[in-house]
C-alpha positions in Angstrom: 0.2 0.2 -0.1 1.4 3.5 -0.7 2.5 5.8 2.0 1.0 9.3 2.4 3.7 11.7 3.7 3.7 15.7 4.3 7.0 17.2 3.8 7.6 21.0 3.8 3.8 21.3 3.4 3.6 19.2 0.4 1.6 16.0 0.2 3.4 13.1 -1.5 2.3 9.6 -2.0 4.9 7.0 -2.5 4.0 3.2 -3.3 6.9 2.0 -0.9 7.0 0.6 2.4 9.0 2.0 5.0 10.5 -1.0 6.9 14.2 -0.1 7.9 16.1 3.3 8.5 17.5 2.8 5.1 14.1 3.1 3.6 13.3 6.4 5.6 16.5 8.1 4.3 15.6 7.1 0.9 12.2 8.6 1.2 13.7 11.9 2.9 16.2 12.2 -0.1 13.3 11.8 -2.8 11.3 14.3 -0.8 14.2 16.8 -0.6 14.8 16.3 -4.2 11.3 16.9 -5.0 11.0 20.0 -2.8 14.2 21.4 -4.5 12.6 20.8 -8.1 9.3 22.3 -7.1 11.2 25.5 -5.7 13.1 25.8 -8.8 9.9 25.5 -11.1 8.4 28.0 -8.8 11.5 30.3 -9.2 11.3 30.0 -12.9 7.6 30.7 -13.2 8.3 33.9 -11.0 10.9 35.0 -13.4 9.0 34.2 -16.4 6.1 36.4 -14.8 8.3 39.2 -14.5 9.6 39.1 -17.9 6.1 39.2 -19.2 5.2 41.9 -17.0 8.3 43.9 -18.2 7.2 43.3 -21.8 3.8 44.7 -21.1 5.1 48.0 -19.9 7.8 48.1 -22.5 5.8 50.1 -24.8 4.5 52.3 -22.1 8.1 53.2 -21.1 9.2 53.7 -24.7 6.3 56.4 -25.7 5.0 57.3 -22.4 1.3 56.9 -21.2 -1.2 56.8 -24.1 -5.3 57.4 -23.9 -7.8 55.4 -25.7 -9.5 57.5 -28.2 -13.3 57.6 -27.7 -15.2 55.3 -30.1 -18.3 56.8 -31.8 -19.8 57.0 -35.2 -20.3 60.8 -35.3 -17.8 63.4 -36.9 -17.1 66.7 -35.3 -17.1 69.4 -37.7 -15.4 72.7 -37.1 -16.9 75.9 -37.9 -15.9 77.5 -41.0 -12.3 79.1 -41.1 -11.5 82.6 -41.9 -11.6 83.6 -45.5 -8.3 83.4 -47.2 -6.4 86.7 -47.7 -5.4 87.4 -51.2 -1.8 88.5 -50.3 -0.7 88.5 -54.1 -3.7 90.4 -55.1 -2.9 93.1 -52.5 0.6 93.4 -53.8 -0.6 93.4 -57.2 -3.2 96.3 -56.4 -0.5 98.1 -54.6 2.1 97.9 -57.7 -0.8 99.1 -59.7 -1.0 102.0 -57.7 2.6 102.6 -58.0 2.4 102.3 -61.7 0.0 105.0 -62.1 0.8 106.7 -65.4 0.3 110.3 -65.8 -1.4 111.9 -68.8 0.3 115.0 -68.1 3.8 113.8 -68.8 5.3 115.2 -72.1 7.1 112.6 -74.0 7.7 114.5 -77.2 11.0 115.9 -76.3 12.3 112.6 -75.3 11.4 110.8 -78.5 14.0 110.4 -81.3 13.0 112.8 -84.3 12.7 110.1 -86.8 9.4 109.3 -88.8 8.7 106.3 -86.4 9.3 108.5 -83.1 11.3 105.6 -81.4 12.6 106.0 -77.9 15.8 104.9 -76.1 16.7 105.7 -72.7 20.0 107.5 -71.8 22.9 105.2 -72.1 21.2 102.9 -74.6 22.8 102.9 -78.0 21.0 103.7 -81.4 22.0 100.1 -82.3 19.4 98.9 -79.8 16.3 100.7 -81.7 18.2 99.6 -85.0 18.0 96.0 -83.9 14.2 96.3 -82.6 13.4 97.5 -86.2 15.1 94.7 -87.8 13.3 92.1 -85.8 16.4 90.8 -84.0 14.3 90.3 -80.7 11.5 87.8 -81.3 8.2 89.2 -79.8 7.3 87.1 -77.1 3.9 88.7 -76.0 1.4 91.4 -77.0 -1.4 93.5 -75.8 -4.2 95.1 -77.9 -5.3 98.3 -76.5 -7.3 99.2 -79.5 -10.7 100.2 -78.8 -10.2 100.7 -75.1 -11.1 103.9 -73.3 -8.0 106.0 -72.2 -8.1 105.0 -68.5 -8.8 101.4 -69.4 -5.8 101.2 -71.6 -3.6 103.0 -69.0 -4.3 100.4 -66.3 -4.1 97.5 -68.7 -0.7 98.6 -70.1 0.7 99.3 -66.7 -0.3 95.6 -65.7 0.9 94.2 -69.0 4.5 95.6 -68.7 4.7 94.9 -65.0 3.9 91.0 -65.1 5.8 90.7 -68.5 9.0 92.0 -66.5 8.4 89.9 -63.4 8.4 86.8 -65.9 11.3 87.8 -67.6 10.0 88.6 -71.0 12.0 91.1 -73.1 10.4 91.8 -76.4 6.7 92.8 -76.5 4.3 94.4 -78.9 1.7 96.8 -77.9 -1.2 97.6 -80.3 -2.9 100.9 -79.8 -4.3 101.5 -83.2 -3.9 104.3 -85.7 -6.7 106.4 -84.1 -8.9 106.2 -87.5 -12.1 105.8 -85.4 -11.3 108.5 -82.9 -13.0 112.1 -83.4 -11.2 114.2 -86.0 -9.4 110.8 -86.8 -6.4 111.9 -84.6 -4.3 109.0 -83.1 -5.1 110.0 -79.5 -4.2 106.7 -77.8 -1.2 106.4 -79.9 0.6 109.6 -78.2 -0.6 108.5 -74.7 1.0 105.1 -75.0 4.4 106.7 -75.9 4.0 108.9 -72.8 3.0 106.0 -70.6 5.8 103.5 -71.9 8.5 106.2 -71.3 7.2 106.4 -67.6 7.7 102.8 -67.1 11.2 102.2 -65.7 11.2 98.6 -67.0 10.9 100.0 -70.7 14.5 100.4 -72.4 13.4 101.3 -75.7 10.6 101.0 -78.3 10.0 101.6 -82.2 7.4 101.5 -84.5 6.3 98.1 -85.5 7.0 96.9 -89.2 4.2 97.1 -91.4 3.6 93.2 -91.1 3.3 93.5 -87.3 1.0 96.4 -87.2 3.0 99.3 -88.7 2.0 103.0 -87.2 -0.7 101.3 -85.0 1.7 99.2 -82.9 5.0 99.6 -80.9 7.9 96.8 -80.5 9.2 97.4 -76.9 12.3 96.2 -75.3 12.2 95.7 -71.5 15.1 95.6 -69.0 16.4 92.3 -68.0 14.6 91.0 -64.8 16.8 90.9 -61.7 
């Protein structure tokens, strides 16, 4: 019959009989070995639990405490934001104000006294206007002021020159018409365009266009290089 023993608070059952002192020593040895094995297993379980606990807190130690996001099926909509500020439009408007061209400016004394009434700024050689007439510069853009009122033409021309210069364009054509539809058939807009162009610092020179490009109703304008 098996023997039921209690050793260090642990119940053990052995199917041996204790007849001699030697048998008792053998049982005690087995109980001691079993107890040591149990303690080792308990120690290993404790170490494993510590490792698992450390792994559970690894993310928190790495990134800090986190908070679970609320779970719901609704979207929170913010109120409309402020209207965007058109900074470029403000700059353009300010530039237009700076570019206001006067009708009182007398350009006649600054024009070369040739039949085309060409213009070149001081320091610009006559070869520049000569090349403009020959078409050495390709026309990159043009504006047609023909049919506009004087005020409309002035604003349109100022903006056209400013934008073209900002984009790095050099050679432009300005169509002002020959004034055949004006009272008395006098080229009013033509003379004003001459005056307005001379007031623009971006303009280096201009000449009357070749017949195939508008003749007396247009100008070929050379702009300064953009900075």
